[in-house]
C-alpha positions as YAML, in Angstrom:
chain: A
units: angstrom
residues:
- id: 1
  name: MET
  ca: [-2.69, 69.15, 36.73]
- id: 2
  name: ASN
  ca: [-4.08, 66.22, 38.97]
- id: 3
  name: VAL
  ca: [-1.97, 63.10, 38.53]
- id: 4
  name: ALA
  ca: [-2.26, 59.51, 40.28]
- id: 5
  name: ASP
  ca: [1.44, 59.64, 41.49]
- id: 6
  name: SER
  ca: [3.60, 62.84, 41.12]
- id: 7
  name: THR
  ca: [6.74, 60.89, 41.78]
- id: 8
  name: ALA
  ca: [6.54, 59.80, 37.98]
- id: 9
  name: PHE
  ca: [6.67, 63.37, 36.84]
- id: 10
  name: PRO
  ca: [10.05, 64.71, 37.59]
- id: 11
  name: VAL
  ca: [10.77, 68.59, 37.39]
- id: 12
  name: ASN
  ca: [11.88, 69.93, 33.90]
- id: 13
  name: GLU
  ca: [10.72, 66.64, 32.23]
- id: 14
  name: TYR
  ca: [8.98, 67.49, 29.00]
- id: 15
  name: CYS
  ca: [5.49, 65.88, 28.23]
- id: 16
  name: ILE
  ca: [2.56, 66.05, 25.94]
- id: 17
  name: VAL
  ca: [-0.93, 66.72, 27.51]
- id: 18
  name: SER
  ca: [-4.25, 66.35, 25.83]
- id: 19
  name: ASP
  ca: [-7.91, 66.57, 26.91]
- id: 20
  name: GLY
  ca: [-9.37, 65.67, 23.51]
- id: 21
  name: THR
  ca: [-9.92, 69.25, 22.55]
- id: 22
  name: ARG
  ca: [-6.32, 70.82, 23.26]
- id: 23
  name: THR
  ca: [-3.12, 69.19, 22.97]
- id: 24
  name: ILE
  ca: [0.17, 70.88, 24.12]
- id: 25
  name: ILE
  ca: [3.82, 70.16, 24.66]
- id: 26
  name: GLY
  ca: [4.62, 71.21, 28.26]
- id: 27
  name: GLN
  ca: [7.34, 71.15, 30.81]
- id: 28
  name: ILE
  ca: [6.82, 70.08, 34.41]
- id: 29
  name: SER
  ca: [7.76, 73.17, 36.54]
- id: 30
  name: VAL
  ca: [6.68, 72.37, 40.02]
- id: 31
  name: VAL
  ca: [5.63, 69.11, 41.76]
- id: 32
  name: ASN
  ca: [2.84, 70.59, 44.06]
- id: 33
  name: SER
  ca: [1.88, 67.42, 46.00]
- id: 34
  name: GLY
  ca: [1.69, 63.71, 45.69]
- id: 35
  name: THR
  ca: [-1.12, 64.11, 43.26]
- id: 36
  name: GLN
  ca: [-0.63, 67.45, 41.56]
- id: 37
  name: VAL
  ca: [1.98, 68.98, 39.28]
- id: 38
  name: THR
  ca: [2.28, 72.46, 37.43]
- id: 39
  name: VAL
  ca: [3.03, 72.23, 33.85]
- id: 40
  name: LYS
  ca: [4.28, 75.02, 31.76]
- id: 41
  name: THR
  ca: [3.08, 75.29, 28.10]
- id: 42
  name: VAL
  ca: [6.04, 75.20, 25.69]
- id: 43
  name: ALA
  ca: [3.99, 74.84, 22.40]
- id: 44
  name: VAL
  ca: [0.30, 74.26, 21.36]
- id: 45
  name: ILE
  ca: [-0.11, 71.28, 19.07]
- id: 46
  name: ALA
  ca: [-3.83, 71.50, 18.82]
- id: 47
  name: GLY
  ca: [-6.70, 73.72, 20.03]
- id: 48
  name: ALA
  ca: [-6.85, 77.02, 21.42]
- id: 49
  name: VAL
  ca: [-4.13, 78.80, 23.48]
- id: 50
  name: GLY
  ca: [-5.03, 78.91, 27.31]
- id: 51
  name: ASN
  ca: [-3.96, 78.03, 30.77]
- id: 52
  name: THR
  ca: [-6.43, 75.39, 31.72]
- id: 53
  name: MET
  ca: [-7.48, 72.02, 30.54]
- id: 54
  name: SER
  ca: [-10.33, 69.41, 31.55]
- id: 55
  name: SER
  ca: [-9.64, 67.57, 34.50]
- id: 56
  name: GLY
  ca: [-9.50, 64.24, 32.69]
- id: 57
  name: ALA
  ca: [-6.47, 65.39, 30.48]
- id: 58
  name: ALA
  ca: [-3.99, 62.62, 29.75]
- id: 59
  name: PHE
  ca: [-0.21, 62.73, 30.20]
- id: 60
  name: SER
  ca: [2.35, 61.28, 28.07]
- id: 61
  name: PHE
  ca: [6.18, 61.40, 27.82]
- id: 62
  name: SER
  ca: [6.22, 60.61, 24.21]
- id: 63
  name: GLY
  ca: [4.36, 61.76, 21.15]
- id: 64
  name: PRO
  ca: [2.53, 59.63, 18.76]
- id: 65
  name: GLN
  ca: [4.58, 57.52, 16.39]
- id: 66
  name: GLY
  ca: [5.57, 59.37, 13.21]
- id: 67
  name: THR
  ca: [5.11, 57.78, 9.88]
- id: 68
  name: THR
  ca: [7.68, 55.55, 8.48]
- id: 69
  name: GLY
  ca: [10.50, 57.32, 6.79]
- id: 70
  name: VAL
  ca: [11.64, 56.64, 3.11]
- id: 71
  name: GLN
  ca: [13.76, 53.71, 2.74]
- id: 72
  name: GLY
  ca: [17.41, 54.66, 2.45]
- id: 73
  name: ALA
  ca: [19.54, 53.61, -0.57]
- id: 74
  name: THR
  ca: [20.98, 50.31, -0.58]
- id: 75
  name: GLY
  ca: [24.58, 50.26, 0.87]
- id: 76
  name: ALA
  ca: [27.57, 49.14, -1.08]
- id: 77
  name: GLN
  ca: [28.08, 45.33, -1.17]
- id: 78
  name: GLY
  ca: [30.36, 44.04, 1.65]
- id: 79
  name: VAL
  ca: [33.47, 41.92, 0.99]
- id: 80
  name: GLN
  ca: [32.94, 38.19, 0.29]
- id: 81
  name: GLY
  ca: [33.63, 36.15, 3.43]
- id: 82
  name: ALA
  ca: [35.94, 33.14, 3.72]
- id: 83
  name: ALA
  ca: [34.55, 29.82, 2.49]
- id: 84
  name: GLY
  ca: [33.05, 27.87, 5.23]
- id: 85
  name: ALA
  ca: [34.25, 24.33, 6.22]
- id: 86
  name: THR
  ca: [32.93, 21.42, 4.13]
- id: 87
  name: GLY
  ca: [29.78, 19.87, 5.64]
- id: 88
  name: ALA
  ca: [29.50, 16.32, 6.57]
- id: 89
  name: THR
  ca: [28.37, 13.85, 3.86]
- id: 90
  name: GLY
  ca: [24.75, 13.46, 3.69]
- id: 91
  name: VAL
  ca: [22.69, 10.35, 4.22]
- id: 92
  name: GLN
  ca: [22.43, 8.09, 1.00]
- id: 93
  name: GLY
  ca: [19.27, 8.38, -0.94]
- id: 94
  name: ALA
  ca: [16.91, 5.51, -1.25]
- id: 95
  name: THR
  ca: [17.39, 3.10, -4.37]
- id: 96
  name: GLY
  ca: [15.65, 4.26, -7.43]
- id: 97
  name: ALA
  ca: [13.16, 2.25, -9.29]
- id: 98
  name: GLN
  ca: [14.18, -0.45, -11.58]
- id: 99
  name: GLY
  ca: [14.54, 0.61, -15.21]
- id: 100
  name: THR
  ca: [12.83, -1.05, -18.01]
- id: 101
  name: ALA
  ca: [14.07, -4.35, -19.41]
- id: 102
  name: GLY
  ca: [16.53, -3.83, -22.43]
- id: 103
  name: VAL
  ca: [15.82, -5.32, -25.94]
- id: 104
  name: GLN
  ca: [16.72, -8.96, -25.99]
- id: 105
  name: GLY
  ca: [19.87, -9.76, -27.89]
- id: 106
  name: ALA
  ca: [20.19, -11.70, -31.06]
- id: 107
  name: GLN
  ca: [20.33, -15.57, -30.67]
- id: 108
  name: GLY
  ca: [23.81, -16.98, -30.64]
- id: 109
  name: ALA
  ca: [25.23, -19.64, -33.10]
- id: 110
  name: GLN
  ca: [24.41, -23.18, -32.61]
- id: 111
  name: GLY
  ca: [27.34, -25.03, -30.97]
- id: 112
  name: SER
  ca: [29.09, -28.08, -32.74]
- id: 113
  name: THR
  ca: [27.78, -31.33, -32.03]
- id: 114
  name: GLY
  ca: [29.26, -33.15, -29.20]
- id: 115
  name: PRO
  ca: [31.03, -36.54, -29.28]
- id: 116
  name: GLN
  ca: [28.66, -39.55, -28.90]
- id: 117
  name: GLY
  ca: [28.62, -41.05, -25.45]
- id: 118
  name: ALA
  ca: [29.59, -44.75, -24.70]
- id: 119
  name: GLN
  ca: [26.73, -47.29, -24.88]
- id: 120
  name: GLY
  ca: [25.12, -47.96, -21.90]
- id: 121
  name: ALA
  ca: [24.79, -51.60, -20.40]
- id: 122
  name: THR
  ca: [22.20, -53.90, -21.64]
- id: 123
  name: GLY
  ca: [18.94, -53.72, -19.42]
- id: 124
  name: SER
  ca: [16.87, -56.65, -18.49]
- id: 125
  name: ILE
  ca: [13.05, -56.85, -18.50]
- id: 126
  name: SER
  ca: [11.40, -59.14, -15.84]
- id: 127
  name: GLY
  ca: [7.81, -59.58, -14.87]
- id: 128
  name: SER
  ca: [4.53, -60.90, -16.64]
- id: 129
  name: ALA
  ca: [0.98, -59.50, -17.33]
- id: 130
  name: ALA
  ca: [-2.22, -61.26, -17.78]
- id: 131
  name: PHE
  ca: [-5.76, -60.39, -19.01]
- id: 132
  name: VAL
  ca: [-8.38, -61.13, -16.24]
- id: 133
  name: LEU
  ca: [-12.09, -61.38, -17.18]
- id: 134
  name: SER
  ca: [-14.81, -61.04, -14.52]
- id: 135
  name: THR
  ca: [-16.46, -64.31, -13.61]
- id: 136
  name: THR
  ca: [-19.76, -62.54, -12.88]
- id: 137
  name: THR
  ca: [-21.79, -60.06, -14.71]
- id: 138
  name: ALA
  ca: [-23.88, -57.08, -13.71]
- id: 139
  name: SER
  ca: [-27.19, -55.92, -15.14]
- id: 140
  name: CYS
  ca: [-27.92, -52.10, -15.81]
- id: 141
  name: ALA
  ca: [-31.86, -51.49, -15.87]
- id: 142
  name: SER
  ca: [-33.29, -49.06, -18.22]
- id: 143
  name: GLY
  ca: [-34.10, -45.49, -17.21]
- id: 144
  name: ASN
  ca: [-30.77, -44.46, -16.14]
- id: 145
  name: GLY
  ca: [-29.92, -47.76, -14.15]
- id: 146
  name: THR
  ca: [-26.42, -48.02, -13.00]
- id: 147
  name: CYS
  ca: [-24.25, -51.22, -12.44]
- id: 148
  name: THR
  ca: [-20.83, -51.84, -11.03]
- id: 149
  name: LEU
  ca: [-18.31, -54.71, -11.40]
- id: 150
  name: THR
  ca: [-14.83, -55.37, -9.85]
- id: 151
  name: VAL
  ca: [-11.98, -57.61, -11.15]
- id: 152
  name: THR
  ca: [-9.26, -58.77, -8.99]
- id: 153
  name: CYS
  ca: [-5.94, -59.67, -9.95]
- id: 154
  name: SER
  ca: [-3.77, -62.65, -8.91]
- id: 155
  name: ALA
  ca: [-1.65, -62.58, -5.93]
- id: 156
  name: GLY
  ca: [1.39, -60.28, -6.16]
- id: 157
  name: GLN
  ca: [-0.12, -58.44, -9.35]
- id: 158
  name: LYS
  ca: [-1.46, -54.92, -9.87]
- id: 159
  name: ALA
  ca: [-4.05, -53.75, -12.02]
- id: 160
  name: ILE
  ca: [-2.70, -51.26, -14.86]
- id: 161
  name: SER
  ca: [-5.88, -51.07, -17.02]
- id: 162
  name: GLY
  ca: [-9.36, -52.27, -17.43]
- id: 163
  name: GLY
  ca: [-12.73, -51.85, -19.06]
- id: 164
  name: ILE
  ca: [-16.09, -53.40, -19.72]
- id: 165
  name: SER
  ca: [-17.62, -55.55, -22.30]
- id: 166
  name: ALA
  ca: [-21.28, -55.32, -23.34]
- id: 167
  name: GLY
  ca: [-22.84, -56.66, -26.86]
- id: 168
  name: GLY
  ca: [-25.76, -55.85, -28.66]
- id: 169
  name: ALA
  ca: [-27.42, -52.83, -30.47]
- id: 170
  name: THR
  ca: [-29.12, -51.58, -27.18]
- id: 171
  name: ALA
  ca: [-25.60, -51.42, -25.31]
- id: 172
  name: ALA
  ca: [-24.10, -49.60, -28.25]
- id: 173
  name: LYS
  ca: [-26.85, -47.01, -28.23]
- id: 174
  name: PHE
  ca: [-27.80, -46.41, -24.80]
- id: 175
  name: LEU
  ca: [-24.81, -47.66, -22.33]
- id: 176
  name: ASP
  ca: [-22.30, -45.03, -21.06]
- id: 177
  name: LEU
  ca: [-19.18, -46.05, -18.95]
- id: 178
  name: THR
  ca: [-19.28, -43.85, -15.92]
- id: 179
  name: GLU
  ca: [-16.31, -45.03, -13.99]
- id: 180
  name: SER
  ca: [-13.05, -47.11, -14.75]
- id: 181
  name: TYR
  ca: [-10.24, -46.99, -12.01]
- id: 182
  name: PRO
  ca: [-7.73, -48.99, -10.16]
- id: 183
  name: SER
  ca: [-9.12, -50.23, -6.65]
- id: 184
  name: GLY
  ca: [-8.20, -52.43, -3.96]
- id: 185
  name: ALA
  ca: [-5.77, -51.86, -0.91]
- id: 186
  name: THR
  ca: [-2.80, -52.30, -3.23]
- id: 187
  name: ASN
  ca: [-4.46, -51.34, -6.60]
- id: 188
  name: ASN
  ca: [-4.75, -55.02, -7.18]
- id: 189
  name: ALA
  ca: [-8.15, -54.76, -8.75]
- id: 190
  name: TRP
  ca: [-10.06, -52.69, -11.39]
- id: 191
  name: THR
  ca: [-13.46, -51.39, -10.73]
- id: 192
  name: VAL
  ca: [-15.96, -50.26, -13.50]
- id: 193
  name: SER
  ca: [-19.48, -48.83, -13.53]
- id: 194
  name: ALA
  ca: [-21.97, -47.99, -16.40]
- id: 195
  name: MET
  ca: [-25.31, -46.44, -16.89]
- id: 196
  name: ASN
  ca: [-28.32, -47.42, -19.12]
- id: 197
  name: TRP
  ca: [-30.09, -44.38, -20.17]
- id: 198
  name: GLY
  ca: [-32.33, -46.12, -22.65]
- id: 199
  name: SER
  ca: [-36.17, -46.37, -21.83]
- id: 200
  name: THR
  ca: [-36.58, -50.27, -22.54]
- id: 201
  name: GLY
  ca: [-34.40, -53.27, -22.25]
- id: 202
  name: THR
  ca: [-31.76, -54.28, -19.37]
- id: 203
  name: ILE
  ca: [-28.17, -54.30, -20.55]
- id: 204
  name: VAL
  ca: [-25.73, -56.84, -19.18]
- id: 205
  name: ILE
  ca: [-21.95, -55.95, -18.61]
- id: 206
  name: THR
  ca: [-18.78, -57.90, -17.99]
- id: 207
  name: ALA
  ca: [-15.55, -56.31, -16.64]
- id: 208
  name: TYR
  ca: [-12.03, -57.09, -17.35]
- id: 209
  name: ALA
  ca: [-8.56, -56.05, -15.98]
- id: 210
  name: ILE
  ca: [-4.94, -55.97, -17.41]
- id: 211
  name: CYS
  ca: [-2.70, -57.13, -14.38]
- id: 212
  name: ALA
  ca: [1.04, -57.09, -14.25]
- id: 213
  name: ASN
  ca: [3.82, -57.77, -11.67]
...
């Protein structure tokens, strides 16, 4: 048989040779040269009996893998091993979610009345107040006309309240107070504004303030 390297085929080594038509189990009897060996037929696995095979026959030193054998019976259970050493303590888990609030408890009984406290010292009241009327008037024209007046308190006093005065049926029906607020750098005045939403007649207003110190 022609081979690529006869040193890989030692004498007396068993082998399998197949050319696709015949397959035999053979034994290498002679290494003829570096590329040729003589194989003695030991058994014919497939094909007809004969002394020749095609030049492309393949050599193998092992047969095809057989089918998997039946699984053997389960062996007897071994003796239990000794207990292992205790493992290290694991990392503490995350805090769980807060539970729902419990039912509110019943109201406790009312406590007894405490002793009366000592009478406080008599307080003192000082100061004065004045009603200040504007010395000028303002006219609110008909058709949503507006007018504004400011009343200023005496020195040292602050305006704590104020308003407007306007007499007559027209004022009572068509005049609206739109603004009334303390004014001045130290809240020492009171400013008012009004609107006449009537269609005829001018309404005259007067402003007043209540001042105190």
